[in-house]
C-alpha positions in Angstrom: -6.8 24.9 -2.5 -10.5 24.2 -3.1 -13.1 25.6 -0.8 -15.2 23.1 1.2 -18.3 24.2 -0.7 -16.6 23.1 -3.9 -15.9 19.6 -2.7 -18.8 17.1 -3.0 -19.0 14.1 -0.8 -20.5 10.6 -1.1 -21.3 8.3 1.9 -20.8 4.7 0.7 -23.6 2.7 2.3 -24.4 0.4 -0.6 -22.5 -2.7 0.6 -24.0 -6.1 1.4 -22.7 -6.3 5.0 -22.2 -10.0 4.8 -20.1 -10.2 7.9 -22.9 -8.6 9.9 -25.5 -11.0 8.5 -26.8 -8.5 5.8 -29.0 -5.5 6.2 -28.0 -1.8 6.6 -24.9 -2.1 8.8 -24.6 1.7 9.1 -28.0 1.9 10.8 -27.0 -0.4 13.6 -26.9 1.5 16.9 -23.6 2.6 18.5 -23.8 4.5 21.8 -27.5 5.2 21.4 -27.6 6.3 17.7 -26.9 4.7 14.3 -23.2 4.5 13.4 -24.1 6.5 10.3 -24.9 9.5 12.6 -21.5 9.3 14.1 -19.9 9.3 10.6 -22.1 12.1 9.4 -21.1 14.4 12.3 -17.5 14.1 11.2 -18.2 14.3 7.4 -20.7 17.1 7.2 -18.3 20.0 8.0 -15.7 18.7 5.5 -17.7 18.9 2.3 -20.4 20.9 0.5 -23.1 18.9 -1.3 -23.4 15.4 0.1 -24.9 12.2 -1.4 -25.9 9.0 0.4 -25.1 6.0 -1.9 -27.5 3.3 -0.8 -28.8 0.2 -2.6 -31.4 -1.0 -0.1 -34.7 0.6 0.9 -34.1 4.3 0.8 -37.0 4.9 3.2 -34.8 3.6 6.0 -32.6 6.7 5.6 -35.3 9.4 5.2 -34.5 10.9 8.6 -31.1 12.0 7.4 -32.7 14.3 4.7 -29.9 13.7 2.3 -30.1 13.1 -1.4 -29.8 9.4 -2.1 -28.8 7.3 -5.1 -28.3 3.6 -5.8 -25.3 2.4 -7.7 -25.4 3.5 -11.4 -23.7 0.1 -12.2 -25.8 -3.0 -11.6 -24.7 -6.1 -9.7 -23.2 -4.8 -6.5 -20.0 -3.8 -8.1 -18.4 -2.6 -4.9 -17.1 0.7 -3.7 -15.9 1.9 -7.1 -19.6 1.8 -8.2 -20.5 4.0 -5.3 -17.7 6.4 -6.2 -18.8 6.5 -9.8 -22.4 7.2 -8.6 -21.1 10.1 -6.5 -19.0 11.5 -9.4 -22.0 11.4 -11.8 -24.3 12.9 -9.3 -21.8 15.7 -8.5 -21.4 16.4 -12.2 -25.2 16.8 -12.6 -26.3 18.2 -9.3 -23.2 20.1 -8.1 -21.4 21.3 -11.2 -19.3 23.8 -9.2 -17.6 20.9 -7.4 -14.5 19.6 -9.2 -13.7 17.1 -6.4 -15.5 14.3 -4.7 -14.6 12.9 -1.3 -15.7 9.4 -0.5 -16.3 7.9 2.9 -17.1 4.5 4.3 -20.1 4.6 6.7 -18.8 2.1 9.2 -15.9 4.1 10.6 -17.1 6.3 13.4 -13.7 7.8 14.3 -12.7 9.1 10.8 -10.5 12.2 11.0 -12.2 15.6 11.0 -9.4 17.0 8.9 -9.4 14.1 6.4 -10.5 16.1 3.3 -8.3 19.0 4.0 -5.2 16.8 4.3 -6.1 14.8 1.2 -6.4 18.1 -0.8 -3.1 19.4 0.5 -1.4 16.2 -0.5 -2.9 16.4 -4.1 -1.6 20.0 -4.4 1.8 19.3 -2.9 2.5 16.1 -4.9 0.7 17.2 -8.1 -1.4 14.0 -7.8 -4.8 13.3 -9.3 -6.1 11.3 -6.5 -5.4 11.1 -2.7 -6.2 8.3 -0.3 -5.8 7.8 3.4 -3.6 5.4 5.2 -2.9 4.5 8.8 -0.6 2.0 10.6 1.0 1.3 7.2 -2.2 0.2 5.6 -4.0 2.0 2.8 -7.7 2.9 3.1 -8.7 3.7 -0.5 -12.4 4.1 0.2 -11.4 7.3 2.1 -10.2 9.3 -0.8 -10.5 12.5 -2.9 -11.3 12.1 -6.6 -11.5 14.5 -9.5 -15.1 14.4 -10.8 -13.5 14.7 -14.3 -12.4 11.1 -14.1 -16.0 9.8 -14.1 -16.0 8.7 -17.8 -12.7 6.9 -17.3 -14.1 5.1 -14.2 -17.3 4.1 -15.9 -15.3 2.6 -18.8 -13.1 0.7 -16.2 -16.2 -0.7 -14.5 -18.3 -1.5 -17.6 -15.8 -2.3 -20.3 -12.9 -3.7 -18.3 -14.8 -5.2 -15.4 -12.5 -3.6 -12.8 -13.8 -3.9 -9.3 -10.8 -3.2 -7.0 -10.0 0.4 -6.2 -6.2 -0.2 -6.2 -6.3 -1.8 -9.7 -8.0 1.3 -11.2 -6.0 3.9 -9.3 -2.7 2.3 -10.3 -3.2 4.1 -13.7 -3.0 7.5 -12.0 -0.6 9.5 -9.7 -2.0 8.9 -6.2 -0.9 10.7 -3.0 -1.2 8.6 0.1 -1.7 10.5 3.4 -0.7 8.7 6.6 -2.8 9.4 9.7 -1.6 8.7 13.2 -2.9 5.3 14.5 -2.4 6.0 18.2 -4.1 5.9 20.7 -6.6 4.5 18.3 -6.8 4.0 14.5 -9.1 6.7 13.1 -10.2 4.3 10.4 -11.3 1.5 12.7 -14.4 0.1 11.1 -17.2 -2.0 12.5 -17.5 -5.0 10.2 -18.5 -7.6 12.8 -20.7 -7.6 15.9 -17.7 -7.7 18.2 -16.3 -4.6 16.5 -19.3 -2.7 17.8 -18.4 -3.7 21.3 -14.9 -2.4 20.7 -16.3 0.8 19.2 -18.4 1.4 22.3 -15.3 1.0 24.4 -13.4 3.5 22.3 -16.2 6.0 22.4 -16.2 5.8 26.2 -12.5 6.6 26.2 -12.9 9.5 23.9 -15.8 10.9 25.9 
């Protein structure tokens, strides 16, 4: 099984946040600090080199002292573009990393054993990709990808105009890892203003 230092990570913060009225959703405060800070606390111990994929003003994220990159595909092509950005960055900047873990930046309760369980599933099932699931629902943005698929993903995005993760991953053996959704779903994501209220309540319960 790969060592943590040999797994790169990409924090996907390049979305348009339409349901929040636009802007950098992951910088909105939750319990006194940006939701991105909550996510980073859980992600940082699980990977080695870590990239922040952001398509807005990068100066807004300088305090995190992370390398940053905008999508390598133009036109707000969705999370697959961010994943490709992470793959190509890892290939160039972290060549010892054969794997890339991807994370949404609006899920403050994501599992602290996410990457380890995804990797175990890949090894156990001889899969190429692993993604998370909970409550019977897949969460393909929380996934583990071989960096070696970067050329295939670029072709899918540019030549085939594929935008949905599930459409692309259907061509590969994928291991799905189910996470317990009680007492709360670890992949709860804050998409709307009322979700932040619920996230505050959950944080209070979790201490």
